C-alpha positions in Angstrom: 74.2 106.6 97.9 74.9 109.2 95.2 78.6 109.7 94.7 79.8 113.3 95.2 80.9 115.1 92.0 84.4 115.7 93.3 85.0 112.0 93.9 83.9 111.1 90.3 86.2 113.8 88.9 89.1 112.6 91.0 88.6 109.0 90.0 88.4 109.9 86.3 91.4 112.1 86.5 93.7 109.5 88.1 92.4 106.7 85.9 93.4 108.9 82.9 97.0 109.6 84.1 97.6 106.3 86.0 100.4 105.1 83.8 102.2 108.4 83.5 101.8 109.2 87.2 103.4 105.8 88.1 106.5 106.6 86.1 106.9 109.8 88.1 106.2 108.2 91.4 108.9 105.6 91.0 111.6 108.1 92.0 109.6 110.4 94.4 110.6 108.9 97.7 114.3 108.5 96.7 114.4 112.3 96.1 112.6 113.4 99.2 114.4 112.8 102.5 111.7 114.6 104.6 109.1 112.2 103.2 111.2 109.2 104.1 111.9 110.6 107.6 108.3 111.2 108.5 107.2 107.8 107.1 110.0 106.1 109.1 109.0 107.9 112.3 105.4 106.8 111.7 106.5 103.2 111.2 108.5 103.3 114.4 105.4 104.4 116.4 102.8 102.1 114.8 101.7 98.6 115.5 99.1 96.5 113.8 97.6 96.7 110.4 98.1 100.0 108.5 96.1 101.3 105.6 97.5 103.8 103.1 94.4 105.7 102.0 94.9 107.2 98.5 97.7 104.8 97.7 98.0 105.4 94.0 100.4 102.9 92.4 101.6 101.7 95.8 105.1 103.1 96.2 104.5 104.5 99.8 102.8 101.2 100.8 105.8 99.3 99.5 108.2 101.6 101.5 106.2 101.1 104.7 106.2 97.3 104.1 110.0 97.5 103.8 110.1 99.1 107.2 108.3 96.1 108.7 104.7 97.3 108.7 101.7 95.1 107.9 100.2 97.5 105.3 97.6 97.5 102.6 96.5 100.2 100.1 93.1 101.8 99.2 92.5 104.1 96.3 89.6 105.6 94.5 91.0 104.9 91.1 90.6 101.3 89.7 93.4 102.0 87.2 95.8 103.0 90.0 94.9 99.8 92.0 95.5 97.6 88.9 99.0 99.1 88.6 99.7 98.8 92.3 98.7 95.1 92.3 101.0 94.5 89.3 103.9 96.5 90.7 103.7 95.1 94.2 102.2 91.6 94.0 103.0 90.7 97.6 100.8 93.5 99.0 97.0 94.0 99.1 95.3 96.8 97.3 91.6 97.6 97.2 89.4 100.2 95.5 87.7 102.4 98.0 87.1 105.9 99.4 88.2 107.6 102.5 84.7 109.0 103.0 83.3 105.5 103.6 85.9 102.8 104.4 84.9 99.2 104.2 86.4 98.5 107.6 85.0 97.8 111.1 85.5 100.3 113.9 89.0 100.2 115.4 90.3 97.9 112.8 93.6 99.7 112.1 96.7 100.5 114.1 97.7 103.2 111.7 96.6 105.3 108.6 98.7 107.1 106.1 97.0 109.6 103.8 99.9 110.8 101.7 98.7 113.7 99.5 95.2 112.4 99.4 93.2 114.8 101.6 94.2 117.4 99.0 91.3 116.2 96.8 88.7 116.6 99.6 86.9 119.9 99.6 87.6 121.7 102.9 84.0 121.6 104.0 84.1 117.8 103.8 87.3 117.3 105.9 85.5 117.0 109.3 83.5 114.0 108.0 86.6 112.4 106.5 88.6 112.9 109.7 85.6 111.4 111.6 85.7 108.3 109.3 89.5 107.9 109.8 89.0 108.2 113.5 86.3 105.5 113.4 88.5 102.9 111.8 91.6 103.6 114.0 92.0 101.8 117.3 92.6 104.0 120.4 96.2 105.1 120.4 96.6 104.5 116.6 98.5 107.0 114.5 97.5 109.0 111.5 100.1 110.4 109.1 99.1 113.2 106.6 101.0 115.0 103.9 99.6 117.9 102.0 100.4 121.1 100.2 100.4 124.3 102.3 98.4 127.4 101.5 94.9 128.6 100.8 92.5 128.1 98.0 92.2 125.5 95.2 94.3 124.7 92.2 92.2 123.3 89.3 93.9 121.4 86.5 92.2 120.7 83.3 95.3 119.0 81.9 97.9 116.9 83.6 100.7 114.7 82.2 99.4 115.2 78.7 95.8 114.1 79.5 92.6 116.0 79.9 91.4 115.8 83.6 89.3 117.8 86.0 91.4 117.6 89.2 91.1 120.0 92.2 94.0 120.3 94.6 92.9 121.9 97.9 95.7 123.6 99.9 95.7 123.5 103.7 97.2 125.4 106.6 98.8 123.1 109.2 97.2 124.9 112.1 93.7 124.6 110.6 94.2 120.9 109.7 95.4 120.4 113.3 92.3 122.1 114.7 90.0 119.8 112.6 91.9 116.7 113.8 91.6 117.8 117.4 87.8 118.3 117.0 87.6 114.8 115.5 89.3 113.2 118.6 92.9 113.2 117.6 96.0 114.6 119.4 98.5 116.3 117.1 101.9 114.9 117.9 104.2 116.4 115.3 104.1 119.0 112.4 106.8 119.6 109.9 106.6 122.2 107.2 109.3 122.5 104.6 110.0 124.9 101.8 109.0 123.9 98.3 111.4 122.0 96.2 112.0 122.8 92.5 109.0 121.8 90.5 106.6 122.3 93.5 104.2 125.2 93.7 103.9 125.5 97.4 105.5 124.5 100.7 104.7 121.0 102.0 103.5 119.9 105.4 103.6 116.6 107.2 101.3 116.1 110.2 101.4 113.2 112.6 98.4 112.7 115.0 97.2 110.0 117.4 93.7 108.9 118.2 93.1 109.8 121.8 92.9 106.7 124.1 90.4 107.8 126.7 90.8 104.6 128.7 94.6 105.1 129.0 94.0 108.7 130.1 91.5 107.5 132.8 94.1 105.1 134.3 97.0 107.5 134.4 
């Protein structure tokens, strides 16, 4: 299968800035109470193995592990995975893509995609959500975080390195509609104002894979 151009550009961009990005990511969760609150709520609702898709250097995976979850990370960037393995040797990290996960159907109790769907072109989101739906077991939860708005921000330079990264904004209502069409039930949406240094408001969306068998027995 030929790799989409956007995936190759995303991988190359994050490979280029992996070390610099990791230094910034070390303090991100400590400064963001809404992030911690949504991840903690997700952890309280989720059982079974959890995959963080687009894990970067693994800070969110480590936070979820600290909350008692059986979690592993997947990222498109080999450089990010190398750092994640070094920073968090007790956890598992793998190179992979959310467009074609190397997992059987219904393998996961939960998925976290923390600012990773932002690199997926909007036209490709239905296929990505279908893939996330495939690997979740019925009743499993999906936690998303993304930047609110319309259009795409393109960066040719980031953290002092030349890159070619696209950041696609999303509206929570539209993301919710796509998730519903893919077989999810939206359970919670939180939108907050932008913090200093952020370009846009931020959104957190929690969804659950519809369990048709449970519905049939109610």
